[in-house]
All heavy atoms as TSV, in Angstrom:
chain	resi	resn	atom	element	x	y	z
A	1	MET	N	N	100.851	109.833	99.929
A	1	MET	CA	C	99.641	109.631	99.150
A	1	MET	C	C	98.546	109.791	100.097
A	1	MET	O	O	98.554	109.303	101.230
A	1	MET	CB	C	99.646	108.252	98.536
A	1	MET	CG	C	100.817	107.965	97.484
A	1	MET	SD	S	100.792	106.283	96.939
A	1	MET	CE	C	101.764	105.586	98.344
A	2	VAL	N	N	97.424	110.374	99.652
A	2	VAL	CA	C	96.179	110.342	100.464
A	2	VAL	C	C	95.222	109.312	99.934
A	2	VAL	O	O	94.996	109.230	98.714
A	2	VAL	CB	C	95.562	111.795	100.336
A	2	VAL	CG1	C	94.201	111.877	101.115
A	2	VAL	CG2	C	96.542	112.835	100.862
A	3	THR	N	N	94.724	108.544	100.886
A	3	THR	CA	C	93.687	107.541	100.411
A	3	THR	C	C	92.366	107.887	101.083
A	3	THR	O	O	92.321	108.524	102.203
A	3	THR	CB	C	94.075	106.138	100.907
A	3	THR	OG1	O	94.293	106.110	102.339
A	3	THR	CG2	C	95.374	105.626	100.308
A	4	SER	N	N	91.301	107.422	100.459
A	4	SER	CA	C	89.910	107.706	100.982
A	4	SER	C	C	89.304	106.399	101.226
A	4	SER	O	O	89.335	105.438	100.410
A	4	SER	CB	C	89.092	108.565	99.877
A	4	SER	OG	O	87.768	108.672	100.236
A	5	GLN	N	N	88.463	106.421	102.422
A	5	GLN	CA	C	87.789	105.165	102.688
A	5	GLN	C	C	86.404	105.623	103.290
A	5	GLN	O	O	86.334	106.591	104.024
A	5	GLN	CB	C	88.521	104.376	103.695
A	5	GLN	CG	C	87.905	103.010	104.089
A	5	GLN	CD	C	88.833	102.339	105.072
A	5	GLN	OE1	O	89.720	102.907	105.724
A	5	GLN	NE2	N	88.599	101.048	105.258
A	6	THR	N	N	85.346	104.909	102.828
A	6	THR	CA	C	84.004	105.291	103.410
A	6	THR	C	C	83.690	104.155	104.341
A	6	THR	O	O	83.587	102.936	103.970
A	6	THR	CB	C	83.013	105.333	102.229
A	6	THR	OG1	O	83.394	106.379	101.377
A	6	THR	CG2	C	81.598	105.771	102.774
A	7	ILE	N	N	83.355	104.544	105.559
A	7	ILE	CA	C	82.863	103.650	106.629
A	7	ILE	C	C	81.574	104.078	107.173
A	7	ILE	O	O	81.526	105.315	107.718
A	7	ILE	CB	C	83.899	103.562	107.743
A	7	ILE	CG1	C	85.331	103.159	107.248
A	7	ILE	CG2	C	83.566	102.622	108.825
A	7	ILE	CD1	C	86.482	103.250	108.191
A	8	GLU	N	N	80.613	103.290	107.133
A	8	GLU	CA	C	79.242	103.667	107.685
A	8	GLU	C	C	78.752	105.001	107.069
A	8	GLU	O	O	78.303	105.861	107.856
A	8	GLU	CB	C	79.193	103.549	109.106
A	8	GLU	CG	C	79.465	102.097	109.692
A	8	GLU	CD	C	79.476	102.049	111.137
A	8	GLU	OE1	O	79.163	103.162	111.862
A	8	GLU	OE2	O	79.773	101.023	111.674
A	9	GLY	N	N	78.998	105.162	105.771
A	9	GLY	CA	C	78.567	106.458	105.222
A	9	GLY	C	C	79.344	107.701	105.427
A	9	GLY	O	O	79.056	108.768	104.870
A	10	LYS	N	N	80.431	107.552	106.191
A	10	LYS	CA	C	81.308	108.740	106.480
A	10	LYS	C	C	82.611	108.480	105.675
A	10	LYS	O	O	83.163	107.336	105.705
A	10	LYS	CB	C	81.593	108.819	108.037
A	10	LYS	CG	C	80.487	109.243	108.802
A	10	LYS	CD	C	80.782	109.331	110.260
A	10	LYS	CE	C	79.622	109.674	111.082
A	10	LYS	NZ	N	79.925	109.781	112.508
A	11	GLN	N	N	83.130	109.601	105.114
A	11	GLN	CA	C	84.417	109.518	104.349
A	11	GLN	C	C	85.614	109.865	105.285
A	11	GLN	O	O	85.562	110.845	105.965
A	11	GLN	CB	C	84.329	110.405	103.154
A	11	GLN	CG	C	85.641	110.182	102.350
A	11	GLN	CD	C	85.500	111.099	101.040
A	11	GLN	OE1	O	84.944	112.168	101.031
A	11	GLN	NE2	N	86.278	110.645	100.078
A	12	TYR	N	N	86.624	109.069	105.318
A	12	TYR	CA	C	87.862	109.280	106.026
A	12	TYR	C	C	89.040	109.389	104.991
A	12	TYR	O	O	89.138	108.534	104.182
A	12	TYR	CB	C	88.009	108.055	106.961
A	12	TYR	CG	C	87.002	107.998	108.028
A	12	TYR	CD1	C	85.880	107.218	107.881
A	12	TYR	CD2	C	87.137	108.784	109.304
A	12	TYR	CE1	C	84.825	107.159	108.823
A	12	TYR	CE2	C	86.147	108.658	110.250
A	12	TYR	CZ	C	85.064	107.856	109.998
A	12	TYR	OH	O	83.988	107.807	111.041
A	13	LEU	N	N	89.897	110.322	105.252
A	13	LEU	CA	C	91.155	110.377	104.450
A	13	LEU	C	C	92.195	110.109	105.282
A	13	LEU	O	O	92.309	110.405	106.499
A	13	LEU	CB	C	91.265	111.938	103.934
A	13	LEU	CG	C	90.178	112.461	103.103
A	13	LEU	CD1	C	90.390	113.874	102.820
A	13	LEU	CD2	C	90.029	111.625	101.827
A	14	SER	N	N	93.228	109.340	104.731
A	14	SER	CA	C	94.470	108.973	105.503
A	14	SER	C	C	95.659	109.216	104.651
A	14	SER	O	O	95.647	109.103	103.401
A	14	SER	CB	C	94.429	107.392	105.727
A	14	SER	OG	O	93.226	107.112	106.533
A	15	LEU	N	N	96.741	109.474	105.264
A	15	LEU	CA	C	98.036	109.630	104.631
A	15	LEU	C	C	98.787	108.286	104.578
A	15	LEU	O	O	98.665	107.541	105.654
A	15	LEU	CB	C	98.835	110.669	105.306
A	15	LEU	CG	C	98.530	112.047	105.224
A	15	LEU	CD1	C	99.468	112.999	106.055
A	15	LEU	CD2	C	98.564	112.539	103.773
A	16	THR	N	N	99.330	107.953	103.555
A	16	THR	CA	C	100.127	106.603	103.521
A	16	THR	C	C	101.279	106.836	102.627
A	16	THR	O	O	101.334	107.732	101.869
A	16	THR	CB	C	99.173	105.465	103.013
A	16	THR	OG1	O	99.778	104.268	103.043
A	16	THR	CG2	C	98.654	105.748	101.554
A	17	TRP	N	N	102.161	105.933	102.817
A	17	TRP	CA	C	103.434	105.942	102.012
A	17	TRP	C	C	104.085	104.504	101.972
A	17	TRP	O	O	103.734	103.783	102.765
A	17	TRP	CB	C	104.461	106.969	102.415
A	17	TRP	CG	C	104.838	106.726	103.905
A	17	TRP	CD1	C	105.826	105.953	104.325
A	17	TRP	CD2	C	104.213	107.453	104.998
A	17	TRP	NE1	N	105.834	106.052	105.701
A	17	TRP	CE2	C	104.901	106.913	106.141
A	17	TRP	CE3	C	103.221	108.215	105.179
A	17	TRP	CZ2	C	104.555	107.235	107.423
A	17	TRP	CZ3	C	102.831	108.640	106.501
A	17	TRP	CH2	C	103.590	108.148	107.590
A	18	PRO	N	N	104.837	104.237	100.959
A	18	PRO	CA	C	105.548	102.925	100.782
A	18	PRO	C	C	106.332	102.743	102.114
A	18	PRO	O	O	107.067	103.617	102.533
A	18	PRO	CB	C	106.388	103.027	99.589
A	18	PRO	CG	C	105.728	103.966	98.776
A	18	PRO	CD	C	105.087	105.017	99.767
A	19	GLY	N	N	106.233	101.571	102.797
A	19	GLY	CA	C	106.967	101.336	103.976
A	19	GLY	C	C	106.145	101.686	105.308
A	19	GLY	O	O	106.764	101.417	106.330
A	20	LEU	N	N	105.055	102.309	105.155
A	20	LEU	CA	C	104.349	102.723	106.410
A	20	LEU	C	C	104.075	101.637	107.351
A	20	LEU	O	O	104.361	101.560	108.603
A	20	LEU	CB	C	103.014	103.309	106.039
A	20	LEU	CG	C	102.045	103.631	107.239
A	20	LEU	CD1	C	102.653	104.699	108.084
A	20	LEU	CD2	C	100.692	104.114	106.622
A	21	ASN	N	N	103.635	100.417	106.818
A	21	ASN	CA	C	103.333	99.257	107.621
A	21	ASN	C	C	104.556	98.603	108.214
A	21	ASN	O	O	104.400	97.851	109.148
A	21	ASN	CB	C	102.532	98.222	106.856
A	21	ASN	CG	C	101.122	98.809	106.485
A	21	ASN	OD1	O	100.583	99.683	107.210
A	21	ASN	ND2	N	100.537	98.380	105.309
A	22	GLN	N	N	105.726	98.914	107.710
A	22	GLN	CA	C	106.906	98.486	108.369
A	22	GLN	C	C	107.590	99.451	109.295
A	22	GLN	O	O	108.704	99.254	109.792
A	22	GLN	CB	C	108.003	98.045	107.201
A	22	GLN	CG	C	107.543	96.919	106.428
A	22	GLN	CD	C	106.545	97.264	105.275
A	22	GLN	OE1	O	106.590	98.429	104.741
A	22	GLN	NE2	N	105.645	96.369	105.063
A	23	GLY	N	N	106.876	100.517	109.541
A	23	GLY	CA	C	107.462	101.452	110.450
A	23	GLY	C	C	108.381	102.505	109.869
A	23	GLY	O	O	109.075	103.177	110.656
A	24	LYS	N	N	108.497	102.472	108.588
A	24	LYS	CA	C	109.507	103.514	107.969
A	24	LYS	C	C	108.848	104.799	107.708
A	24	LYS	O	O	107.624	104.865	107.281
A	24	LYS	CB	C	109.887	102.764	106.602
A	24	LYS	CG	C	110.585	101.505	106.803
A	24	LYS	CD	C	111.012	100.914	105.485
A	24	LYS	CE	C	111.614	99.562	105.617
A	24	LYS	NZ	N	112.001	98.956	104.351
A	25	MET	N	N	109.661	105.810	107.919
A	25	MET	CA	C	109.183	107.170	107.612
A	25	MET	C	C	109.345	107.439	106.175
A	25	MET	O	O	110.244	106.802	105.422
A	25	MET	CB	C	109.916	108.143	108.430
A	25	MET	CG	C	109.820	107.959	109.959
A	25	MET	SD	S	108.060	108.338	110.455
A	25	MET	CE	C	107.812	110.082	110.056
A	26	PRO	N	N	108.654	108.477	105.538
A	26	PRO	CA	C	108.823	108.811	104.188
A	26	PRO	C	C	110.173	109.440	103.977
A	26	PRO	O	O	110.777	109.897	104.926
A	26	PRO	CB	C	107.692	109.864	103.994
A	26	PRO	CG	C	107.003	110.181	105.190
A	26	PRO	CD	C	107.553	109.217	106.326
A	27	ALA	N	N	110.653	109.409	102.830
A	27	ALA	CA	C	111.939	109.951	102.488
A	27	ALA	C	C	111.956	111.424	102.697
A	27	ALA	O	O	110.978	112.087	102.586
A	27	ALA	CB	C	112.269	109.606	101.033
A	28	ALA	N	N	113.125	112.046	103.088
A	28	ALA	CA	C	113.201	113.395	103.464
A	28	ALA	C	C	112.827	114.348	102.157
A	28	ALA	O	O	112.364	115.435	102.374
A	28	ALA	CB	C	114.639	113.706	103.838
A	29	ASP	N	N	113.074	113.724	101.027
A	29	ASP	CA	C	112.730	114.568	99.763
A	29	ASP	C	C	111.353	114.235	99.281
A	29	ASP	O	O	111.065	114.574	98.130
A	29	ASP	CB	C	113.829	114.345	98.739
A	29	ASP	CG	C	113.992	112.922	98.280
A	29	ASP	OD1	O	113.314	112.058	98.900
A	29	ASP	OD2	O	114.661	112.781	97.270
A	30	ALA	N	N	110.539	113.482	99.928
A	30	ALA	CA	C	109.220	113.134	99.435
A	30	ALA	C	C	108.326	114.326	99.306
A	30	ALA	O	O	108.453	115.310	99.987
A	30	ALA	CB	C	108.473	112.137	100.561
A	31	LYS	N	N	107.366	114.215	98.253
A	31	LYS	CA	C	106.480	115.422	98.043
A	31	LYS	C	C	105.486	115.469	99.218
A	31	LYS	O	O	105.123	114.450	99.794
A	31	LYS	CB	C	105.696	115.119	96.770
A	31	LYS	CG	C	106.569	115.125	95.513
A	31	LYS	CD	C	105.791	114.999	94.292
A	31	LYS	CE	C	106.682	115.166	92.979
A	31	LYS	NZ	N	105.848	115.000	91.831
A	32	CYS	N	N	105.123	116.678	99.451
A	32	CYS	CA	C	104.193	117.008	100.579
A	32	CYS	C	C	102.807	116.596	100.267
A	32	CYS	O	O	102.367	116.752	99.051
A	32	CYS	CB	C	104.252	118.453	100.858
A	32	CYS	SG	S	103.208	118.955	102.202
A	33	ALA	N	N	102.119	115.927	101.152
A	33	ALA	CA	C	100.708	115.497	100.904
A	33	ALA	C	C	99.793	116.425	101.648
A	33	ALA	O	O	100.162	116.859	102.798
A	33	ALA	CB	C	100.443	114.202	101.315
A	34	ARG	N	N	98.689	116.970	100.987
A	34	ARG	CA	C	97.783	117.887	101.696
A	34	ARG	C	C	96.424	117.400	101.481
A	34	ARG	O	O	96.090	116.819	100.471
A	34	ARG	CB	C	97.960	119.247	101.150
A	34	ARG	CG	C	99.185	119.893	101.365
A	34	ARG	CD	C	99.236	121.312	100.663
A	34	ARG	NE	N	100.428	121.980	101.040
A	34	ARG	CZ	C	101.621	122.000	100.330
A	34	ARG	NH1	N	101.652	121.063	99.203
A	34	ARG	NH2	N	102.656	122.578	100.588
A	35	ALA	N	N	95.635	117.522	102.517
A	35	ALA	CA	C	94.190	117.188	102.471
A	35	ALA	C	C	93.459	118.201	103.273
A	35	ALA	O	O	93.884	118.698	104.292
A	35	ALA	CB	C	93.898	115.822	102.938
A	36	SER	N	N	92.249	118.544	102.863
A	36	SER	CA	C	91.389	119.464	103.659
A	36	SER	C	C	90.756	118.766	104.697
A	36	SER	O	O	90.563	117.556	104.709
A	36	SER	CB	C	90.485	120.223	102.684
A	36	SER	OG	O	89.421	119.301	102.149
A	37	MET	N	N	90.359	119.423	105.678
A	37	MET	CA	C	89.689	118.898	106.880
A	37	MET	C	C	88.426	119.793	107.293
A	37	MET	O	O	88.751	121.043	107.290
A	37	MET	CB	C	90.656	118.768	108.120
A	37	MET	CG	C	90.018	118.355	109.351
A	37	MET	SD	S	91.120	118.405	110.769
A	37	MET	CE	C	92.174	116.981	110.299
A	38	PRO	N	N	87.351	119.278	107.487
A	38	PRO	CA	C	86.198	120.081	107.847
A	38	PRO	C	C	86.493	120.849	109.184
A	38	PRO	O	O	87.193	120.304	110.055
A	38	PRO	CB	C	85.000	119.168	108.088
A	38	PRO	CG	C	85.443	117.937	107.293
A	38	PRO	CD	C	86.941	117.911	107.320
A	39	LYS	N	N	85.983	122.105	109.210
A	39	LYS	CA	C	86.311	122.988	110.367
A	39	LYS	C	C	86.007	122.376	111.728
A	39	LYS	O	O	86.732	122.449	112.621
A	39	LYS	CB	C	85.577	124.369	110.171
A	39	LYS	CG	C	85.848	125.310	111.296
A	39	LYS	CD	C	85.143	126.598	111.007
A	39	LYS	CE	C	85.330	127.522	112.270
A	39	LYS	NZ	N	84.569	128.697	112.256
A	40	ASN	N	N	84.853	121.718	111.775
A	40	ASN	CA	C	84.348	121.113	113.056
A	40	ASN	C	C	85.344	120.008	113.461
A	40	ASN	O	O	85.508	119.787	114.690
A	40	ASN	CB	C	82.976	120.639	112.978
A	40	ASN	CG	C	82.605	119.567	111.976
A	40	ASN	OD1	O	83.474	119.406	111.019
A	40	ASN	ND2	N	81.609	118.776	112.218
A	41	GLN	N	N	85.850	119.183	112.618
A	41	GLN	CA	C	86.746	118.180	112.941
A	41	GLN	C	C	88.135	118.716	113.448
A	41	GLN	O	O	88.639	118.323	114.416
A	41	GLN	CB	C	87.020	117.243	111.747
A	41	GLN	CG	C	85.961	116.262	111.379
A	41	GLN	CD	C	86.320	115.388	110.248
A	41	GLN	OE1	O	87.415	115.374	109.729
A	41	GLN	NE2	N	85.375	114.684	109.774
A	42	ASN	N	N	88.529	119.781	112.764
A	42	ASN	CA	C	89.768	120.453	113.103
A	42	ASN	C	C	89.726	121.022	114.523
A	42	ASN	O	O	90.537	120.891	115.367
A	42	ASN	CB	C	90.240	121.468	112.124
A	42	ASN	CG	C	91.566	122.043	112.367
A	42	ASN	OD1	O	92.443	121.414	112.668
A	42	ASN	ND2	N	91.746	123.378	112.074
A	43	GLU	N	N	88.682	121.799	114.778
A	43	GLU	CA	C	88.433	122.449	116.029
A	43	GLU	C	C	88.146	121.474	117.060
A	43	GLU	O	O	88.483	121.600	118.178
A	43	GLU	CB	C	87.262	123.493	115.907
A	43	GLU	CG	C	87.676	124.702	115.097
A	43	GLU	CD	C	86.565	125.661	115.029
A	43	GLU	OE1	O	85.334	125.371	115.311
A	43	GLU	OE2	O	86.799	126.807	114.483
A	44	GLY	N	N	87.469	120.410	116.693
A	44	GLY	CA	C	87.066	119.292	117.699
A	44	GLY	C	C	88.324	118.633	118.288
A	44	GLY	O	O	88.542	118.504	119.407
A	45	ALA	N	N	89.250	118.234	117.378
A	45	ALA	CA	C	90.501	117.542	117.766
A	45	ALA	C	C	91.346	118.528	118.564
A	45	ALA	O	O	91.879	118.132	119.594
A	45	ALA	CB	C	91.287	117.159	116.518
A	46	GLY	N	N	91.503	119.800	118.180
A	46	GLY	CA	C	92.295	120.830	118.903
A	46	GLY	C	C	91.587	121.097	120.287
A	46	GLY	O	O	92.381	121.254	121.252
A	47	GLY	N	N	90.303	121.176	120.287
A	47	GLY	CA	C	89.657	121.368	121.554
A	47	GLY	C	C	89.789	120.281	122.497
A	47	GLY	O	O	90.047	120.523	123.663
A	48	ASP	N	N	89.748	119.109	122.010
A	48	ASP	CA	C	89.916	117.872	122.819
A	48	ASP	C	C	91.270	117.929	123.417
A	48	ASP	O	O	91.520	117.632	124.610
A	48	ASP	CB	C	89.627	116.636	122.037
A	48	ASP	CG	C	88.224	116.358	121.811
A	48	ASP	OD1	O	87.342	117.049	122.396
A	48	ASP	OD2	O	87.911	115.561	120.921
A	49	LEU	N	N	92.265	118.137	122.583
A	49	LEU	CA	C	93.715	118.159	123.048
A	49	LEU	C	C	93.930	119.277	124.101
A	49	LEU	O	O	94.525	119.008	125.144
A	49	LEU	CB	C	94.636	118.448	121.847
A	49	LEU	CG	C	96.177	118.538	122.192
A	49	LEU	CD1	C	96.593	117.232	122.906
A	49	LEU	CD2	C	96.948	118.745	121.030
A	50	GLY	N	N	93.330	120.477	123.898
A	50	GLY	CA	C	93.465	121.528	124.889
A	50	GLY	C	C	92.827	121.047	126.268
A	50	GLY	O	O	93.431	121.348	127.282
A	51	ARG	N	N	91.649	120.564	126.229
A	51	ARG	CA	C	90.961	120.071	127.456
A	51	ARG	C	C	91.753	118.978	128.109
A	51	ARG	O	O	91.903	119.011	129.323
A	51	ARG	CB	C	89.612	119.572	127.123
A	51	ARG	CG	C	88.589	120.770	126.838
A	51	ARG	CD	C	87.182	120.267	126.637
A	51	ARG	NE	N	86.978	119.583	125.312
A	51	ARG	CZ	C	86.822	120.240	124.181
A	51	ARG	NH1	N	86.868	121.521	124.081
A	51	ARG	NH2	N	86.655	119.509	123.083
A	52	LYS	N	N	92.319	118.086	127.384
A	52	LYS	CA	C	93.174	116.937	128.021
A	52	LYS	C	C	94.416	117.523	128.582
A	52	LYS	O	O	94.906	116.989	129.596
A	52	LYS	CB	C	93.418	115.832	127.003
A	52	LYS	CG	C	92.328	114.974	126.678
A	52	LYS	CD	C	91.750	114.285	127.818
A	52	LYS	CE	C	90.609	113.351	127.448
A	52	LYS	NZ	N	89.991	112.703	128.636
A	53	THR	N	N	95.010	118.444	127.879
A	53	THR	CA	C	96.202	119.174	128.415
A	53	THR	C	C	95.997	119.675	129.922
A	53	THR	O	O	96.740	119.484	130.807
A	53	THR	CB	C	96.706	120.263	127.508
A	53	THR	OG1	O	97.032	119.767	126.306
A	53	THR	CG2	C	97.872	120.956	128.138
A	54	VAL	N	N	94.803	120.307	130.053
A	54	VAL	CA	C	94.475	120.927	131.391
A	54	VAL	C	C	94.150	119.823	132.380
A	54	VAL	O	O	94.653	119.682	133.430
A	54	VAL	CB	C	93.288	121.876	131.286
A	54	VAL	CG1	C	92.770	122.287	132.649
A	54	VAL	CG2	C	93.595	123.022	130.440
A	55	GLU	N	N	93.343	118.763	131.934
A	55	GLU	CA	C	92.872	117.723	132.725
A	55	GLU	C	C	94.000	116.815	133.210
A	55	GLU	O	O	94.183	116.540	134.412
A	55	GLU	CB	C	91.876	116.839	131.988
A	55	GLU	CG	C	91.348	115.534	132.752
A	55	GLU	CD	C	90.593	114.629	131.877
A	55	GLU	OE1	O	89.944	115.026	130.902
A	55	GLU	OE2	O	90.619	113.360	132.132
A	56	TRP	N	N	95.095	116.645	132.369
A	56	TRP	CA	C	96.226	115.822	132.689
A	56	TRP	C	C	97.351	116.665	133.487
A	56	TRP	O	O	98.283	116.090	133.815
A	56	TRP	CB	C	96.759	115.103	131.577
A	56	TRP	CG	C	95.878	114.126	130.870
A	56	TRP	CD1	C	94.882	113.390	131.493
A	56	TRP	CD2	C	95.849	113.727	129.550
A	56	TRP	NE1	N	94.207	112.596	130.589
A	56	TRP	CE2	C	94.851	112.719	129.439
A	56	TRP	CE3	C	96.624	114.051	128.447
A	56	TRP	CZ2	C	94.532	112.070	128.147
A	56	TRP	CZ3	C	96.349	113.404	127.262
A	56	TRP	CH2	C	95.382	112.538	127.064
A	57	ARG	N	N	97.040	117.974	133.580
A	57	ARG	CA	C	97.890	118.805	134.113
A	57	ARG	C	C	99.330	118.810	133.536
A	57	ARG	O	O	100.370	118.792	134.122
A	57	ARG	CB	C	98.006	118.622	135.654
A	57	ARG	CG	C	96.719	118.835	136.266
A	57	ARG	CD	C	96.745	118.416	137.766
A	57	ARG	NE	N	97.649	119.161	138.507
A	57	ARG	CZ	C	97.306	120.120	139.424
A	57	ARG	NH1	N	95.998	120.328	139.648
A	57	ARG	NH2	N	98.287	120.815	140.044
A	58	LEU	N	N	99.350	118.765	132.120
A	58	LEU	CA	C	100.640	118.696	131.396
A	58	LEU	C	C	101.267	120.104	131.632
A	58	LEU	O	O	100.725	121.071	131.453
A	58	LEU	CB	C	100.352	118.446	129.904
A	58	LEU	CG	C	99.816	116.985	129.611
A	58	LEU	CD1	C	99.557	116.903	128.138
A	58	LEU	CD2	C	100.866	115.979	130.109
A	59	LEU	N	N	102.626	119.974	131.769
A	59	LEU	CA	C	103.486	121.245	131.870
A	59	LEU	C	C	104.382	121.271	130.559
A	59	LEU	O	O	104.573	120.337	129.964
A	59	LEU	CB	C	104.282	121.138	133.150
A	59	LEU	CG	C	103.523	121.141	134.461
A	59	LEU	CD1	C	104.550	120.964	135.606
A	59	LEU	CD2	C	102.763	122.340	134.613
A	60	GLU	N	N	104.885	122.464	130.307
A	60	GLU	CA	C	105.658	122.621	129.160
A	60	GLU	C	C	106.883	121.584	129.246
A	60	GLU	O	O	107.531	121.484	130.316
A	60	GLU	CB	C	106.230	124.105	129.153
A	60	GLU	CG	C	107.112	124.284	127.877
A	60	GLU	CD	C	107.532	125.732	127.724
A	60	GLU	OE1	O	106.878	126.689	128.342
A	60	GLU	OE2	O	108.463	126.007	126.976
A	61	GLY	N	N	107.096	120.882	128.202
A	61	GLY	CA	C	108.194	119.947	128.135
A	61	GLY	C	C	107.801	118.451	128.427
A	61	GLY	O	O	108.557	117.592	128.303
A	62	ASP	N	N	106.590	118.357	129.043
A	62	ASP	CA	C	106.096	116.989	129.291
A	62	ASP	C	C	105.755	116.241	127.977
A	62	ASP	O	O	105.197	116.749	127.105
A	62	ASP	CB	C	104.767	117.034	130.105
A	62	ASP	CG	C	104.983	117.477	131.566
A	62	ASP	OD1	O	106.041	117.397	131.945
A	62	ASP	OD2	O	103.885	117.680	132.256
A	63	ALA	N	N	106.187	114.992	128.002
A	63	ALA	CA	C	106.010	114.145	126.808
A	63	ALA	C	C	104.661	113.533	126.858
A	63	ALA	O	O	104.138	113.144	127.881
A	63	ALA	CB	C	107.019	113.099	126.640
A	64	TYR	N	N	103.955	113.365	125.624
A	64	TYR	CA	C	102.722	112.628	125.585
A	64	TYR	C	C	102.569	112.206	124.075
A	64	TYR	O	O	103.170	112.689	123.211
A	64	TYR	CB	C	101.470	113.493	126.049
A	64	TYR	CG	C	101.389	114.813	125.278
A	64	TYR	CD1	C	100.350	114.825	124.234
A	64	TYR	CD2	C	101.976	115.916	125.713
A	64	TYR	CE1	C	100.172	116.021	123.530
A	64	TYR	CE2	C	101.800	117.065	124.916
A	64	TYR	CZ	C	100.890	117.079	123.869
A	64	TYR	OH	O	100.744	118.223	123.191
A	65	TRP	N	N	101.576	111.176	123.842
A	65	TRP	CA	C	101.332	110.709	122.601
A	65	TRP	C	C	99.909	111.124	122.093
A	65	TRP	O	O	98.976	111.051	122.960
A	65	TRP	CB	C	101.399	109.222	122.616
A	65	TRP	CG	C	101.193	108.495	121.290
A	65	TRP	CD1	C	100.023	108.041	120.916
A	65	TRP	CD2	C	102.073	108.315	120.179
A	65	TRP	NE1	N	100.045	107.510	119.640
A	65	TRP	CE2	C	101.284	107.626	119.314
A	65	TRP	CE3	C	103.509	108.683	120.042
A	65	TRP	CZ2	C	102.016	107.361	118.051
A	65	TRP	CZ3	C	104.017	108.273	118.849
A	65	TRP	CH2	C	103.272	107.642	117.928
A	66	VAL	N	N	99.803	111.574	120.886
A	66	VAL	CA	C	98.462	111.903	120.315
A	66	VAL	C	C	98.162	110.957	119.135
A	66	VAL	O	O	98.982	110.860	118.268
A	66	VAL	CB	C	98.462	113.386	119.862
A	66	VAL	CG1	C	97.095	113.643	119.155
A	66	VAL	CG2	C	98.750	114.324	120.907
A	67	ASP	N	N	97.101	110.164	119.294
A	67	ASP	CA	C	96.652	109.386	118.253
A	67	ASP	C	C	95.334	109.968	117.680
A	67	ASP	O	O	94.359	110.019	118.331
A	67	ASP	CB	C	96.360	107.926	118.810
A	67	ASP	CG	C	95.947	106.865	117.787
A	67	ASP	OD1	O	95.729	107.316	116.557
A	67	ASP	OD2	O	95.822	105.778	118.011
A	68	VAL	N	N	95.367	110.361	116.334
A	68	VAL	CA	C	94.187	110.946	115.811
A	68	VAL	C	C	93.676	109.996	114.701
A	68	VAL	O	O	93.277	110.374	113.649
A	68	VAL	CB	C	94.606	112.288	115.072
A	68	VAL	CG1	C	94.967	113.326	116.254
A	68	VAL	CG2	C	95.742	112.168	114.162
A	69	GLY	N	N	93.602	108.737	115.122
A	69	GLY	CA	C	93.130	107.665	114.232
A	69	GLY	C	C	91.607	107.788	114.105
A	69	GLY	O	O	90.942	108.723	114.403
A	70	GLN	N	N	91.016	106.707	113.629
A	70	GLN	CA	C	89.563	106.686	113.345
A	70	GLN	C	C	88.782	106.984	114.647
A	70	GLN	O	O	88.996	106.449	115.760
A	70	GLN	CB	C	89.240	105.333	112.857
A	70	GLN	CG	C	87.713	105.199	112.461
A	70	GLN	CD	C	87.402	103.848	111.786
A	70	GLN	OE1	O	88.343	103.175	111.183
A	70	GLN	NE2	N	86.273	103.395	111.977
A	71	PRO	N	N	87.771	107.839	114.559
A	71	PRO	CA	C	87.005	108.212	115.735
A	71	PRO	C	C	86.179	106.976	116.324
A	71	PRO	O	O	85.811	106.051	115.548
A	71	PRO	CB	C	86.007	109.164	115.283
A	71	PRO	CG	C	86.177	109.365	113.863
A	71	PRO	CD	C	87.331	108.548	113.371
A	72	VAL	N	N	86.038	106.994	117.582
A	72	VAL	CA	C	85.333	105.848	118.246
A	72	VAL	C	C	83.915	106.621	118.626
A	72	VAL	O	O	83.917	107.555	119.363
A	72	VAL	CB	C	86.033	105.428	119.569
A	72	VAL	CG1	C	85.184	104.394	120.256
A	72	VAL	CG2	C	87.404	104.941	119.134
A	73	ASP	N	N	82.838	105.889	118.230
A	73	ASP	CA	C	81.538	106.313	118.575
A	73	ASP	C	C	81.008	105.760	119.791
A	73	ASP	O	O	81.277	104.753	120.253
A	73	ASP	CB	C	80.560	106.137	117.423
A	73	ASP	CG	C	80.840	106.951	116.218
A	73	ASP	OD1	O	81.350	108.163	116.358
A	73	ASP	OD2	O	80.746	106.449	115.031
């Protein structure tokens, strides 16, 4: 399910499902959820990831965590 929340005049969309807060993954046969994303947000997140990959000198196969939660101003 996609939920919408407005914070300080900006709209944020989030994916959620039953059991999310208990750390459970959606069922394998769950319907796919889709939401559109503004181009500048999509490119901004991808660009930031690309820059960090270089900065952190990540190599193929290196493990890392990406948190794309609420932006910090």
